[in-house]
DOKELUM-470299 format. One record per residue (C-alpha): x, y negated, z negated; chain; residue number from 1. Coordinates in steps of 0.05 Angstrom, whole numbers, padded with zeros to 5 digits. Layout:
N
<pt X="X" Y="Y" Z="Z" chaine="A" num="NUM"/>
...
This chain:
129
<pt X="00006" Y="-00002" Z="00008" chaine="A" num="1"/>
<pt X="00023" Y="-00075" Z="00022" chaine="A" num="2"/>
<pt X="00025" Y="-00122" Z="-00036" chaine="A" num="3"/>
<pt X="00020" Y="-00190" Z="-00012" chaine="A" num="4"/>
<pt X="00015" Y="-00179" Z="00062" chaine="A" num="5"/>
<pt X="00019" Y="-00255" Z="00086" chaine="A" num="6"/>
<pt X="-00037" Y="-00247" Z="00135" chaine="A" num="7"/>
<pt X="-00084" Y="-00220" Z="00074" chaine="A" num="8"/>
<pt X="-00059" Y="-00267" Z="00028" chaine="A" num="9"/>
<pt X="-00074" Y="-00329" Z="00079" chaine="A" num="10"/>
<pt X="-00142" Y="-00301" Z="00096" chaine="A" num="11"/>
<pt X="-00167" Y="-00284" Z="00009" chaine="A" num="12"/>
<pt X="-00123" Y="-00356" Z="-00008" chaine="A" num="13"/>
<pt X="-00171" Y="-00394" Z="00043" chaine="A" num="14"/>
<pt X="-00234" Y="-00359" Z="00015" chaine="A" num="15"/>
<pt X="-00207" Y="-00379" Z="-00054" chaine="A" num="16"/>
<pt X="-00201" Y="-00451" Z="-00044" chaine="A" num="17"/>
<pt X="-00269" Y="-00459" Z="-00016" chaine="A" num="18"/>
<pt X="-00304" Y="-00423" Z="-00062" chaine="A" num="19"/>
<pt X="-00264" Y="-00473" Z="-00115" chaine="A" num="20"/>
<pt X="-00295" Y="-00531" Z="-00065" chaine="A" num="21"/>
<pt X="-00362" Y="-00508" Z="-00065" chaine="A" num="22"/>
<pt X="-00354" Y="-00507" Z="-00142" chaine="A" num="23"/>
<pt X="-00331" Y="-00581" Z="-00151" chaine="A" num="24"/>
<pt X="-00393" Y="-00595" Z="-00103" chaine="A" num="25"/>
<pt X="-00432" Y="-00579" Z="-00137" chaine="A" num="26"/>
<pt X="-00472" Y="-00542" Z="-00085" chaine="A" num="27"/>
<pt X="-00508" Y="-00468" Z="-00105" chaine="A" num="28"/>
<pt X="-00519" Y="-00435" Z="-00046" chaine="A" num="29"/>
<pt X="-00456" Y="-00449" Z="-00009" chaine="A" num="30"/>
<pt X="-00422" Y="-00417" Z="-00075" chaine="A" num="31"/>
<pt X="-00475" Y="-00359" Z="-00074" chaine="A" num="32"/>
<pt X="-00450" Y="-00346" Z="-00003" chaine="A" num="33"/>
<pt X="-00381" Y="-00323" Z="-00042" chaine="A" num="34"/>
<pt X="-00417" Y="-00268" Z="-00087" chaine="A" num="35"/>
<pt X="-00424" Y="-00199" Z="-00060" chaine="A" num="36"/>
<pt X="-00497" Y="-00189" Z="-00054" chaine="A" num="37"/>
<pt X="-00500" Y="-00130" Z="-00089" chaine="A" num="38"/>
<pt X="-00528" Y="-00105" Z="-00177" chaine="A" num="39"/>
<pt X="-00461" Y="-00097" Z="-00193" chaine="A" num="40"/>
<pt X="-00432" Y="-00147" Z="-00173" chaine="A" num="41"/>
<pt X="-00410" Y="-00172" Z="-00242" chaine="A" num="42"/>
<pt X="-00400" Y="-00250" Z="-00270" chaine="A" num="43"/>
<pt X="-00373" Y="-00256" Z="-00343" chaine="A" num="44"/>
<pt X="-00386" Y="-00333" Z="-00353" chaine="A" num="45"/>
<pt X="-00361" Y="-00375" Z="-00420" chaine="A" num="46"/>
<pt X="-00436" Y="-00373" Z="-00437" chaine="A" num="47"/>
<pt X="-00467" Y="-00315" Z="-00407" chaine="A" num="48"/>
<pt X="-00466" Y="-00247" Z="-00394" chaine="A" num="49"/>
<pt X="-00496" Y="-00239" Z="-00302" chaine="A" num="50"/>
<pt X="-00511" Y="-00172" Z="-00279" chaine="A" num="51"/>
<pt X="-00515" Y="-00166" Z="-00205" chaine="A" num="52"/>
<pt X="-00518" Y="-00225" Z="-00148" chaine="A" num="53"/>
<pt X="-00595" Y="-00240" Z="-00169" chaine="A" num="54"/>
<pt X="-00574" Y="-00261" Z="-00235" chaine="A" num="55"/>
<pt X="-00508" Y="-00299" Z="-00221" chaine="A" num="56"/>
<pt X="-00559" Y="-00337" Z="-00156" chaine="A" num="57"/>
<pt X="-00612" Y="-00350" Z="-00204" chaine="A" num="58"/>
<pt X="-00553" Y="-00378" Z="-00248" chaine="A" num="59"/>
<pt X="-00512" Y="-00418" Z="-00201" chaine="A" num="60"/>
<pt X="-00587" Y="-00463" Z="-00184" chaine="A" num="61"/>
<pt X="-00596" Y="-00460" Z="-00251" chaine="A" num="62"/>
<pt X="-00536" Y="-00500" Z="-00271" chaine="A" num="63"/>
<pt X="-00532" Y="-00540" Z="-00214" chaine="A" num="64"/>
<pt X="-00597" Y="-00569" Z="-00230" chaine="A" num="65"/>
<pt X="-00559" Y="-00601" Z="-00297" chaine="A" num="66"/>
<pt X="-00508" Y="-00620" Z="-00265" chaine="A" num="67"/>
<pt X="-00460" Y="-00559" Z="-00239" chaine="A" num="68"/>
<pt X="-00403" Y="-00531" Z="-00273" chaine="A" num="69"/>
<pt X="-00366" Y="-00581" Z="-00320" chaine="A" num="70"/>
<pt X="-00291" Y="-00611" Z="-00276" chaine="A" num="71"/>
<pt X="-00230" Y="-00584" Z="-00296" chaine="A" num="72"/>
<pt X="-00168" Y="-00585" Z="-00263" chaine="A" num="73"/>
<pt X="-00127" Y="-00528" Z="-00244" chaine="A" num="74"/>
<pt X="-00059" Y="-00510" Z="-00285" chaine="A" num="75"/>
<pt X="-00035" Y="-00448" Z="-00250" chaine="A" num="76"/>
<pt X="-00055" Y="-00405" Z="-00201" chaine="A" num="77"/>
<pt X="-00051" Y="-00333" Z="-00174" chaine="A" num="78"/>
<pt X="-00069" Y="-00289" Z="-00115" chaine="A" num="79"/>
<pt X="-00053" Y="-00221" Z="-00105" chaine="A" num="80"/>
<pt X="-00082" Y="-00184" Z="-00048" chaine="A" num="81"/>
<pt X="-00065" Y="-00097" Z="-00045" chaine="A" num="82"/>
<pt X="-00080" Y="-00074" Z="00028" chaine="A" num="83"/>
<pt X="-00115" Y="-00104" Z="00072" chaine="A" num="84"/>
<pt X="-00182" Y="-00113" Z="00036" chaine="A" num="85"/>
<pt X="-00184" Y="-00123" Z="-00037" chaine="A" num="86"/>
<pt X="-00149" Y="-00169" Z="-00100" chaine="A" num="87"/>
<pt X="-00151" Y="-00214" Z="-00135" chaine="A" num="88"/>
<pt X="-00160" Y="-00281" Z="-00155" chaine="A" num="89"/>
<pt X="-00127" Y="-00311" Z="-00241" chaine="A" num="90"/>
<pt X="-00120" Y="-00394" Z="-00246" chaine="A" num="91"/>
<pt X="-00105" Y="-00434" Z="-00314" chaine="A" num="92"/>
<pt X="-00157" Y="-00500" Z="-00313" chaine="A" num="93"/>
<pt X="-00154" Y="-00550" Z="-00368" chaine="A" num="94"/>
<pt X="-00230" Y="-00584" Z="-00368" chaine="A" num="95"/>
<pt X="-00213" Y="-00658" Z="-00346" chaine="A" num="96"/>
<pt X="-00268" Y="-00688" Z="-00401" chaine="A" num="97"/>
<pt X="-00255" Y="-00655" Z="-00463" chaine="A" num="98"/>
<pt X="-00178" Y="-00622" Z="-00444" chaine="A" num="99"/>
<pt X="-00203" Y="-00558" Z="-00464" chaine="A" num="100"/>
<pt X="-00167" Y="-00501" Z="-00433" chaine="A" num="101"/>
<pt X="-00194" Y="-00439" Z="-00396" chaine="A" num="102"/>
<pt X="-00185" Y="-00378" Z="-00353" chaine="A" num="103"/>
<pt X="-00220" Y="-00347" Z="-00287" chaine="A" num="104"/>
<pt X="-00207" Y="-00282" Z="-00257" chaine="A" num="105"/>
<pt X="-00237" Y="-00253" Z="-00205" chaine="A" num="106"/>
<pt X="-00241" Y="-00189" Z="-00166" chaine="A" num="107"/>
<pt X="-00249" Y="-00202" Z="-00080" chaine="A" num="108"/>
<pt X="-00257" Y="-00145" Z="-00032" chaine="A" num="109"/>
<pt X="-00261" Y="-00167" Z="00047" chaine="A" num="110"/>
<pt X="-00342" Y="-00138" Z="00073" chaine="A" num="111"/>
<pt X="-00371" Y="-00141" Z="00137" chaine="A" num="112"/>
<pt X="-00383" Y="-00211" Z="00128" chaine="A" num="113"/>
<pt X="-00313" Y="-00240" Z="00101" chaine="A" num="114"/>
<pt X="-00280" Y="-00239" Z="00025" chaine="A" num="115"/>
<pt X="-00331" Y="-00238" Z="-00022" chaine="A" num="116"/>
<pt X="-00322" Y="-00231" Z="-00106" chaine="A" num="117"/>
<pt X="-00343" Y="-00165" Z="-00138" chaine="A" num="118"/>
<pt X="-00331" Y="-00192" Z="-00206" chaine="A" num="119"/>
<pt X="-00306" Y="-00247" Z="-00243" chaine="A" num="120"/>
<pt X="-00296" Y="-00273" Z="-00317" chaine="A" num="121"/>
<pt X="-00293" Y="-00346" Z="-00347" chaine="A" num="122"/>
<pt X="-00274" Y="-00367" Z="-00402" chaine="A" num="123"/>
<pt X="-00252" Y="-00416" Z="-00453" chaine="A" num="124"/>
<pt X="-00176" Y="-00417" Z="-00501" chaine="A" num="125"/>
<pt X="-00176" Y="-00417" Z="-00578" chaine="A" num="126"/>
<pt X="-00114" Y="-00449" Z="-00613" chaine="A" num="127"/>
<pt X="-00121" Y="-00398" Z="-00663" chaine="A" num="128"/>
<pt X="-00143" Y="-00324" Z="-00655" chaine="A" num="129"/>
């Protein structure tokens, strides 16, 4: 298996950047397109556990009505591909209003529709355990 084959890494990086732009733009319809349309898709957020594409889409639409995700600045990013059809994206971020640090991890796979998130996790970091 080839790790970070340049062409595959470029494709996943572009999909991830488009996802980030959709998140920043508070565009739930565009954002939802990046998730695999399956009941097996999972997203764990800061205050929610979402199981399946429909739950994730509903959450995004409701979140958009109250302003979307808090603004954040990415401080570190690691994108890794495994073979041609599978990859992970991981970022550290800081919420710009509060300075709260957090992290986001996503598992992506190539589908007939393009790269899609099959699993995601977002959490905030506490200073002490």
